[in-house]
C-alpha positions in Angstrom: 14.9 23.7 -6.6 15.6 20.7 -4.4 12.7 19.4 -2.3 12.9 20.1 1.5 12.4 16.6 2.7 13.0 17.5 6.3 10.0 19.9 6.1 7.9 17.4 4.2 8.8 14.6 6.7 7.8 16.9 9.6 4.4 17.6 8.1 3.7 13.9 7.4 4.7 12.9 10.9 2.5 15.7 12.4 -0.5 14.7 10.3 -0.3 11.0 11.3 -0.6 12.0 14.9 3.1 12.7 15.8 5.9 10.4 16.9 4.0 9.1 19.9 1.2 7.7 17.6 3.6 5.6 15.5 4.1 2.0 16.6 6.0 0.9 13.5 7.2 2.6 10.3 8.4 0.7 7.2 8.5 1.7 3.6 8.4 -0.2 0.3 8.9 0.9 -3.3 6.5 3.8 -3.2 4.8 4.0 0.2 5.5 4.9 3.8 3.7 2.2 5.8 2.7 3.4 9.3 1.3 1.1 11.9 -0.5 3.6 14.1 -1.7 3.3 17.7 -4.8 5.4 17.0 -6.0 5.9 13.4 -8.4 8.6 14.5 -5.5 10.9 15.2 -4.7 11.2 11.5 -5.4 14.5 9.9 -6.2 13.0 6.5 -7.2 16.2 4.8 -4.0 18.0 5.7 -1.9 14.9 5.0 -3.1 14.7 1.4 -2.1 18.3 0.8 1.5 17.8 1.9 3.9 18.1 -1.1 5.0 14.8 -2.6 2.0 12.9 -1.0 0.1 11.2 -3.8 -2.6 9.6 -1.7 -3.2 7.6 1.4 -4.7 4.1 1.9 -5.7 2.4 5.1 -5.4 -1.3 4.2 -3.7 -4.5 5.3 -3.3 -3.3 8.9 -1.3 -0.3 7.8 -1.8 3.4 7.2 0.0 3.8 3.9 1.2 7.2 2.6 2.0 6.9 -1.1 5.0 9.1 -2.1 6.3 7.5 -5.3 9.9 6.9 -6.3 11.2 9.4 -3.7 9.8 7.4 -0.7 13.2 6.7 0.7 13.9 10.5 1.1 10.6 10.8 3.1 11.5 7.8 5.2 15.0 9.1 6.0 13.5 12.4 7.1 11.0 10.8 9.4 12.8 7.7 10.9 15.3 9.6 13.0 12.5 11.5 14.7 11.0 8.3 16.0 12.2 6.4 19.1 14.8 8.8 20.2 16.2 9.4 16.7 17.2 5.9 15.9 16.6 5.0 12.3 17.4 1.8 10.4 20.7 1.4 8.6 19.2 -0.1 5.4 16.4 2.5 5.2 13.9 -0.2 4.2 12.3 -1.3 7.5 12.4 0.2 10.9 10.1 -1.0 13.6 9.8 1.8 16.1 9.4 1.0 19.8 10.9 1.9 23.1 14.4 0.7 22.2 14.4 1.7 18.6 14.7 -2.0 17.5 11.4 -3.6 18.4 7.9 -2.3 17.7 5.0 -1.9 20.0 2.0 -4.1 19.6 -0.3 -1.2 20.2 -2.7 -0.7 17.4 -2.6 -4.2 16.2 -5.2 -5.8 18.4 -8.1 -4.8 16.2 -6.5 -6.1 13.0 -8.0 -9.2 11.4 -5.9 -12.4 11.0 -5.5 -11.8 7.2 -4.3 -8.2 7.8 -1.9 -9.3 10.5 -0.5 -12.0 8.3 0.0 -9.7 5.4 1.7 -7.1 7.7 4.0 -9.8 9.1 5.0 -11.1 5.6 5.6 -7.5 4.4 7.8 -6.6 7.3 9.9 -9.7 6.8 10.4 -9.5 3.1 10.4 -5.8 2.3 13.8 -5.0 3.7 15.5 -7.4 1.2 13.2 -6.9 -1.8 15.4 -4.4 -3.6 18.6 -6.3 -2.9 16.9 -9.4 -4.4 15.7 -7.4 -7.3 19.2 -5.9 -8.0 21.1 -9.1 -7.8 18.4 -10.8 -9.9 18.8 -8.3 -12.6 22.6 -9.0 -12.6 21.8 -12.7 -12.9 19.6 -12.0 -16.0 22.4 -9.9 -17.6 24.9 -12.8 -17.1 22.4 -15.2 -18.7 22.2 -13.0 -21.8 26.0 -12.6 -22.0 26.6 -16.3 -21.8 23.8 -17.1 -24.3 25.4 -14.7 -26.8 28.8 -16.1 -26.2 30.2 -12.9 -24.7 31.1 -14.6 -21.5 32.6 -18.0 -20.8 30.4 -19.8 -18.3 33.4 -21.9 -17.2 35.7 -18.9 -16.7 36.8 -17.3 -13.5 35.2 -14.0 -14.4 31.8 -15.6 -14.7 32.3 -17.4 -11.4 32.9 -14.2 -9.6 30.0 -12.4 -11.2 27.7 -15.4 -10.7 28.6 -15.4 -7.0 27.6 -11.7 -6.8 24.3 -12.3 -8.6 23.3 -15.5 -6.7 24.5 -14.8 -3.2 21.3 -13.2 -1.8 19.1 -16.1 -3.0 21.6 -18.7 -1.9 21.9 -17.2 1.6 18.3 -16.1 1.8 17.8 -17.9 5.1 20.4 -15.7 6.7 18.8 -12.5 5.4 15.3 -13.7 6.5 16.7 -14.7 9.9 17.7 -11.0 10.4 14.4 -9.5 9.2 12.3 -12.2 11.1 14.2 -11.4 14.3 13.1 -7.8 14.0 9.6 -8.8 13.4 9.5 -11.4 16.3 11.5 -9.2 18.7 14.5 -11.4 19.0 18.3 -10.7 19.1 19.2 -10.3 15.5 22.7 -11.7 15.7 21.4 -14.8 17.5 18.8 -15.3 14.8 21.5 -14.9 12.1 23.6 -17.6 13.8 20.7 -20.0 13.4 20.3 -19.0 9.7 24.0 -19.5 9.1 23.8 -22.9 10.6 21.2 -23.9 8.1 23.4 -23.1 5.1 26.7 -24.2 6.7 28.7 -26.2 4.2 28.7 -29.5 6.2 24.9 -29.2 6.7 24.5 -28.6 3.0 26.6 -31.7 2.3 24.4 -33.8 4.5 21.5 -33.2 2.0 23.2 -35.5 -0.4 23.9 -38.3 2.1 21.9 -41.5 1.9 21.0 -41.4 5.6 21.5 -38.8 8.3 21.2 -39.4 12.1 21.5 -37.1 15.1 22.3 -39.2 18.3 20.8 -42.1 16.5 17.6 -40.3 15.6 16.9 -40.4 11.8 16.9 -36.9 10.2 15.5 -35.9 6.9 18.3 -34.8 4.5 17.3 -31.3 3.4 19.2 -28.5 1.6 18.2 -25.2 3.1 19.9 -22.9 0.7 17.4 -20.7 -1.2 14.7 -21.7 1.2 12.1 -19.4 2.8 9.7 -21.1 5.2 12.1 -23.1 7.4 14.0 -20.1 8.8 10.9 -18.0 9.4 9.3 -20.7 11.4 12.6 -21.4 13.2 13.1 -17.8 14.2 9.5 -17.5 15.4 10.1 -20.5 17.7 13.5 -19.3 18.7 12.2 -15.9 19.7 9.8 -17.6 22.1 12.6 -19.7 23.6 14.8 -16.7 24.0 12.2 -14.7 25.8 11.5 -17.6 28.1 15.2 -18.1 28.9 15.7 -14.4 29.5 12.8 -14.3 31.9 14.0 -17.2 34.1 17.8 -17.3 33.8 19.8 -15.5 36.5 21.1 -12.1 35.3 24.8 -13.0 36.0 24.8 -15.8 33.5 22.0 -14.8 31.1 24.1 -13.0 28.5 26.1 -16.0 27.4 23.8 -18.8 28.6 20.8 -17.7 26.5 22.7 -17.8 23.2 24.2 -21.1 24.1 20.9 -22.8 24.9 19.1 -21.2 22.0 21.6 -22.4 19.4 22.1 -25.7 21.1 18.3 -26.4 21.2 17.2 -24.7 18.0 19.7 -25.9 15.4 19.0 -29.7 16.0 15.3 -28.9 16.5 15.1 -27.2 13.1 17.0 -30.0 11.3 14.9 -32.7 13.0 11.4 -31.2 12.9 10.7 -27.6 11.8 12.9 -27.8 8.7 11.5 -31.0 7.2 7.9 -30.0 8.0 8.2 -26.5 6.6 10.1 -27.8 3.6 7.3 -30.3 3.0 4.8 -27.4 3.1 6.9 -25.3 0.8 7.3 -28.2 -1.7 3.6 -28.9 -1.4 2.7 -25.3 -2.1 5.1 -25.1 -5.1 4.0 -28.4 -6.4 0.3 -27.5 -6.1 0.9 -24.3 -8.0 2.9 -26.0 -10.6 0.2 -28.6 -11.1 -2.5 -25.9 -11.4 -0.4 -23.9 -13.8 0.3 -27.0 -15.8 -3.4 -27.9 -16.1 -4.9 -24.4 -16.8 -2.1 -21.8 -17.3 -4.4 -19.5 -19.3 -6.9 -19.4 -16.5 -4.2 -18.7 -13.9 -2.6 -16.0 -16.1 -6.0 -14.4 -16.7 -6.8 -14.2 -13.0 -3.4 -13.1 -11.8 -2.9 -10.6 -14.7 -6.3 -9.0 -13.8 -5.8 -9.1 -10.0 -2.2 -7.7 -9.9 -2.9 -4.0 -10.1 -5.9 -4.1 -7.7 -3.6 -5.8 -5.3 -1.2 -3.0 -5.8 -3.9 -0.5 -5.0 -4.4 -1.9 -1.5 -0.7 -2.5 -1.0 -1.1 -6.3 -0.4 0.7 -7.4 -3.6 3.8 -7.9 -1.5 2.1 -10.9 0.0 2.5 -12.7 -3.4 6.2 -12.3 -3.6 7.1 -14.9 -0.9 5.1 -17.4 -2.8 7.0 -16.7 -6.0 10.4 -16.7 -4.2 9.4 -20.1 -2.6 8.5 -21.4 -6.1 11.9 -20.4 -7.4 13.6 -22.0 -4.4 11.9 -25.4 -5.0 11.8 -25.5 -8.9 14.5 -23.0 -9.8 11.9 -20.8 -11.6 8.4 -19.5 -11.1 5.6 -19.4 -13.7 3.6 -17.1 -11.4 5.7 -14.1 -12.5 4.7 -14.6 -16.1 1.4 -12.5 -16.0 3.0 -9.7 -13.9 4.9 -8.1 -16.7 1.8 -7.8 -19.0 -0.2 -6.5 -16.0 2.4 -3.7 -15.4 2.8 -2.8 -19.1 -1.0 -2.8 -19.5 -1.4 -0.2 -16.8 1.3 1.8 -18.5 -0.5 1.6 -21.8 -3.7 3.0 -20.2 -1.6 5.8 -18.6 0.0 6.6 -22.0 -3.5 6.7 -23.5 -4.6 9.2 -20.9 -1.4 11.3 -21.6 -2.3 11.5 -25.3 -6.0 12.1 -24.9 -6.4 14.3 -21.8 -6.8 18.1 -22.2 -6.2 18.6 -18.5 -2.7 20.1 -18.0 -2.1 18.6 -14.6 -3.2 15.1 -15.6 -0.9 15.2 -18.6 2.0 16.3 -16.3 1.3 13.3 -14.1 0.7 10.8 -16.9 3.9 11.3 -18.8 6.5 10.6 -16.0 4.2 7.9 -14.5 4.2 6.0 -17.8 8.0 6.1 -18.0 8.4 5.0 -14.4 6.1 2.1 -14.9 7.7 0.9 -18.2 11.3 1.1 -16.9 11.1 0.2 -13.2 7.7 -1.6 -13.0 6.5 0.9 -10.4 2.9 1.6 -11.2 1.6 3.4 -8.1 2.2 6.9 -9.5 0.2 5.8 -12.6 -2.6 4.2 -10.6 -3.1 6.8 -7.9 -2.2 9.9 -10.0 -3.9 9.0 -13.3 -5.9 5.9 -14.0 -7.8 5.3 -10.8 -9.1 8.9 -10.4 -10.4 8.7 -13.9 -11.8 5.1 -13.2 -12.2 3.8 -16.8 -8.5 3.8 -17.7 -7.8 1.7 -14.6 -10.4 -0.8 -15.8 -8.8 -0.8 -19.3 -5.5 -1.5 -17.7 -6.9 -4.4 -15.7 -8.5 -5.8 -18.9 -5.2 -5.5 -20.8 -3.3 -7.2 -17.9 -5.7 -10.1 -17.9 -5.5 -10.8 -21.6 -1.8 -10.3 -21.7 -1.3 -12.4 -18.6 -3.3 -15.3 -20.1 -1.1 -15.2 -23.3 2.1 -15.1 -21.3 1.0 -18.0 -19.1 0.0 -20.0 -22.1 3.6 -19.9 -23.2 4.7 -21.2 -19.8 6.8 -18.1 -19.2 8.3 -17.1 -15.9 11.5 -16.0 -14.3 14.5 -17.9 -12.9 15.4 -15.2 -10.4 13.5 -12.5 -8.4 13.0 -9.1 -10.0 10.2 -6.5 -10.0 8.5 -6.7 -13.4 9.5 -3.9 -15.6 11.4 -3.0 -18.8 14.8 -3.1 -17.1 14.2 -6.6 -15.8 12.8 -8.2 -19.0 16.1 -10.3 -19.2 14.9 -12.3 -16.1 12.2 -13.8 -18.3 14.7 -15.5 -20.6 15.1 -19.2 -20.1 11.6 -20.1 -18.8 9.0 -21.3 -21.3 8.6 -19.3 -24.5 10.2 -15.9 -24.2 8.7 -14.7 -27.5 5.2 -15.6 -26.2 5.9 -13.7 -22.9 6.8 -10.6 -25.0 3.7 -11.1 -27.2 1.5 -11.2 -24.1 3.3 -8.1 -22.7 2.8 -6.2 -26.0 -0.8 -7.3 -26.3 -1.6 -6.1 -22.7 0.1 -2.8 -23.4 -1.6 -2.2 -26.8 -5.0 -3.4 -25.7 -5.1 -1.0 -22.7 -3.8 1.8 -24.8 -6.3 1.3 -27.6 -9.3 0.9 -25.2 -8.3 4.2 -23.5 -8.0 6.1 -26.8 -11.1 4.7 -28.4 -13.6 4.2 -25.5 -12.2 7.2 -23.6 -13.0 8.5 -20.1 -14.6 11.4 -18.4 -11.7 13.9 -18.5 -11.2 16.4 -15.7 -12.3 19.9 -16.5 -9.6 21.7 -18.5 -7.6 23.9 -16.2 -8.5 22.0 -13.1 -5.9 20.1 -11.1 -6.7 16.5 -10.5 -6.3 15.5 -6.9 -4.7 12.0 -7.2 -5.5 11.3 -3.6 -9.3 11.1 -4.2 -9.8 7.8 -5.8 -11.9 4.7 -5.5 -9.2 3.2 -3.4 -9.3 6.0 -0.8 -11.9 7.7 1.3 -13.4 11.1 0.6 -10.9 13.8 1.2 -12.3 14.7 4.6 -13.5 11.3 5.8 -12.3 10.6 9.4 -9.6 8.0 9.3 -11.2 5.9 12.0 -14.2 5.0 9.8 -14.2 2.3 7.2 -14.0 5.0 4.5 -10.5 5.5 5.7 -9.8 2.0 4.5 -11.3 2.1 1.0 -14.5 3.7 -0.1 -15.4 2.4 -3.5 -16.4 5.1 -5.9 -15.1 8.0 -3.9 -13.5 10.4 -6.3 -12.7 14.1 -6.4 -10.8 16.9 -8.0 -9.1 19.8 -6.3 -8.6 23.1 -8.0 -9.2 25.7 -5.3 -7.8 29.0 -6.5 -5.9 31.2 -4.1 -8.1 33.3 -1.8 -8.8 36.6 -3.4 -11.7 39.0 -4.2 -15.2 37.8 -3.6 -15.0 36.8 0.1 -16.4 40.0 1.5 -19.5 38.9 3.5 -19.8 35.5 1.7 -22.3 33.5 3.6 -22.9 29.8 4.1 -26.3 28.6 5.1 -27.1 25.3 6.8 -27.8 22.4 4.4 -30.8 21.4 6.5 -33.0 22.7 9.3 -32.5 21.5 12.8 -30.9 22.2 16.2 -27.4 23.6 16.0 -24.6 21.9 18.0 -21.1 23.3 18.6 -18.6 21.3 16.6 -16.4 20.7 19.7 -19.4 18.7 21.2 -19.5 16.2 18.3 -18.4 12.7 19.6 -15.8 12.3 16.9 -12.3 13.5 17.6 -11.5 14.3 14.0 -14.4 16.8 13.8 -14.4 18.1 17.4 -10.7 18.8 17.4 -11.1 21.1 14.4 -8.6 19.0 12.5 -10.6 19.2 9.3 -11.4 22.8 9.8 -13.9 25.2 11.4 -17.7 24.7 11.1 -20.8 23.6 13.0 -23.0 20.6 13.4 -26.7 20.2 13.3 -29.2 17.6 14.5 -31.4 17.7 11.4 -35.2 17.8 11.7 -35.7 16.6 8.1 -33.6 14.4 5.7 -33.3 16.8 2.7 -29.9 18.3 2.5 -29.4 21.3 0.2 -26.5 23.3 -1.3 -25.6 26.2 1.1 -24.1 28.2 -1.8 -23.5 28.0 -5.6 -20.8 25.4 -6.1 -19.3 22.5 -7.9 -19.6 19.0 -6.4 -16.0 17.8 -5.7 -16.7 14.8 -3.4 -19.5 12.4 -4.1 -18.8 8.9 -2.6 -20.9 5.9 -3.6 -22.0 5.7 0.1 -23.7 9.1 -0.4 -23.2 9.9 3.3 -21.0 12.9 2.5 -20.8 15.7 -0.1 -17.9 18.0 -0.9 -18.5 21.4 -2.5 -16.3 24.1 -3.9 -17.6 27.6 -4.5 -16.6 29.7 -7.5 -14.2 31.7 -5.2 -12.5 28.6 -3.9 -14.3 27.8 -0.6 -14.3 24.0 0.0 -17.0 22.6 2.2 -17.7 19.2 3.5 -21.2 18.1 4.5 -20.9 14.8 6.5 -24.3 13.2 7.3 -24.2 11.2 10.5 -21.3 9.5 12.4 -20.0 6.2 11.0 -22.7 6.2 8.4 -20.3 5.1 5.7 -20.8 1.6 7.1 -24.4 1.7 5.7 -22.9 1.5 2.2 -25.5 3.9 0.8 -28.5 2.3 2.5 -31.1 5.0 3.5 -29.3 7.6 1.3 -30.3 8.9 -2.1 -27.8 11.2 -3.8 -29.2 13.7 -6.2 -26.0 15.1 -7.7 -22.9 13.7 -9.4 -19.2 14.4 -9.4 -18.4 17.7 -11.2 -22.0 18.8 -11.3 -22.7 22.5 -10.8 -25.3 23.3 -8.2 -27.1 26.4 -7.0 -28.0 27.4 -3.4 -31.0 25.5 -2.4 -30.6 22.6 -4.8 -31.1 19.2 -3.2 -27.9 17.3 -2.8 -28.9 14.2 -0.7 -32.1 12.8 0.7 -31.6 10.6 3.8 -34.1 8.5 5.8 -33.1 9.8 9.2 -35.5 7.5 11.1 -34.1 4.4 9.4 -30.5 5.6 10.0 -31.2 6.1 13.7 -33.0 2.8 13.9 -29.9 1.2 12.4 -28.0 2.5 15.4 -26.2 5.6 13.9 -26.1 9.1 15.1 -27.6 11.4 12.5 -25.7 14.5 13.7 -24.5 16.3 10.5 -21.2 18.2 10.3 -20.6 21.1 8.1 -16.9 22.0 7.8 -14.8 24.4 5.8 -11.8 22.2 4.9 -9.5 24.8 3.3 -9.9 27.5 5.9 -6.1 28.1 6.1 -6.3 29.5 2.5 -9.2 31.9 3.3 -9.1 35.3 4.9 -11.4 34.5 7.9 -14.2 32.0 8.7 -16.7 33.0 11.3 -19.3 30.6 12.7 -22.6 32.5 13.4 -23.8 31.8 17.0 -27.3 30.3 17.0 -29.2 27.5 18.6 -31.2 26.7 15.5 -30.5 26.2 11.8 -32.4 26.8 8.6 -31.6 26.8 5.0 -32.1 30.6 4.5 -30.2 32.2 7.4 -26.3 32.5 7.3 -24.6 29.9 9.6 -21.0 30.9 8.6 -19.4 33.9 7.1 -16.2 34.1 5.0 -14.5 37.4 4.6 
């Protein structure tokens, strides 16, 4: 049965706080990337239960909802509901603001400079990534056909197909002018005019002239085709100029005077200053990387091969692509792409190992398709979030395989001559740079090493019959962590499984005691919107009088983050409970907490779960109020909070039935 993407889109949009909370929405190969005005409005627990949502990550200045290969369907269902129903034509990047074309700056003020830079680069390049990848693959196919003598490189057929394959890279300044205009809130068509001027035939011809002057002023002869930095800097400056002119020019002449002055000022300015300076920076960056790669390619391949999949986890790998594209623009190829293919195949090898070894039906169902997607298309997010990262060790094996394979590939001075996402279908793009056989050996070694490590060293498999919840990984917060805390960004070690059976017999009079003695506080009085609003579910809060927190019923531990500030439990009849000790205490990174249980451990009512030094926590400036919430109440018959001003570990505090 076909997926109801309209319904899925509605659920996702509601759970991120509704249309009014979205300042910007983009999507890449596998993720919806929300820039939100208020992260605390996210119902993270509900969001992760939406069909097709693999996991969520708050990183790089964006709230990312990982969907997988069908992300475009989710985007198309959500985008029309934002900003009066205006979505983007290309379906790749749509800043949402008051006019449907520009995005609000709300929600960005608290982002760090690195996060803002990554978000900017992503928003400029993501809309053209797939077009670049598709035409790059065509270029690789043409290379194979001419090498095999199947196509005459001097023939007219080749000329036509080469134009189709090379046009995006050749006119890249025009494409980037359009996407940069969206980012910098400038008239797109005016920006495109500036981009077109940079690649105009007579300007390109000037690059081969011995000397070039503008009104007697000497000008650096530069070819801007294939370039990246000059047009981005030019559009940034042009946007400031346009806004200034629109502010001060009379309205009766503004519409035609602003474009006139912007083009008249910016084109010579770019050719005289911005272009040469940015080209010098681009050449310097490319030359520096080339020098480093020439001196120690194995080290470079080792590092990049190991780092690539962790970068994917946090969604910041897109920041590397502009560097690779710039490298290609300057040299005609990039060695930096050599370790990426082994890194991708290594993660696929680890995923295949999980597929062969796991006895968990749900994990096997995820691992098979994820392996195929990664091997063919180079998309590893489903493998990472759904399989290797929740199991931890396979992810490490994939990183090890990627580092070794990357070092081998780099040693052969491999790389690509055109842009393409690294995967089985784009292997032809690696022909013609360095040693292609060595590149393939590195890729095979990475794949085999990760596979063998997974099969021989193994991993702690999910309990047979349970359903692995791919959203609960070391890259994401505990399932019920408020999104406005750092755990919403990335809580290392936080893993979980989810196998709650449907509500059925066994709920008649089922009681839940308090995990610690103390004074009861109504949940709505907790100074945290996620808890007080009931978004995570019904429950109560306590101001504990002692720091020993015990199991309130017989259960299995399903959430046990490294920070130890929260514990998730599931009873045998499917009740899921979150015990969250303190507000914002994830920031302590485990200080003043001692966790006495591990993930998957069975506990009995009264067993000690966590010991906390309440005095030290309070002295560090944190509120020790502890929230106790039933997170899957919608699946249960009824959940009733027992009215009381005090709490102890023997008297029922909530009843399910």
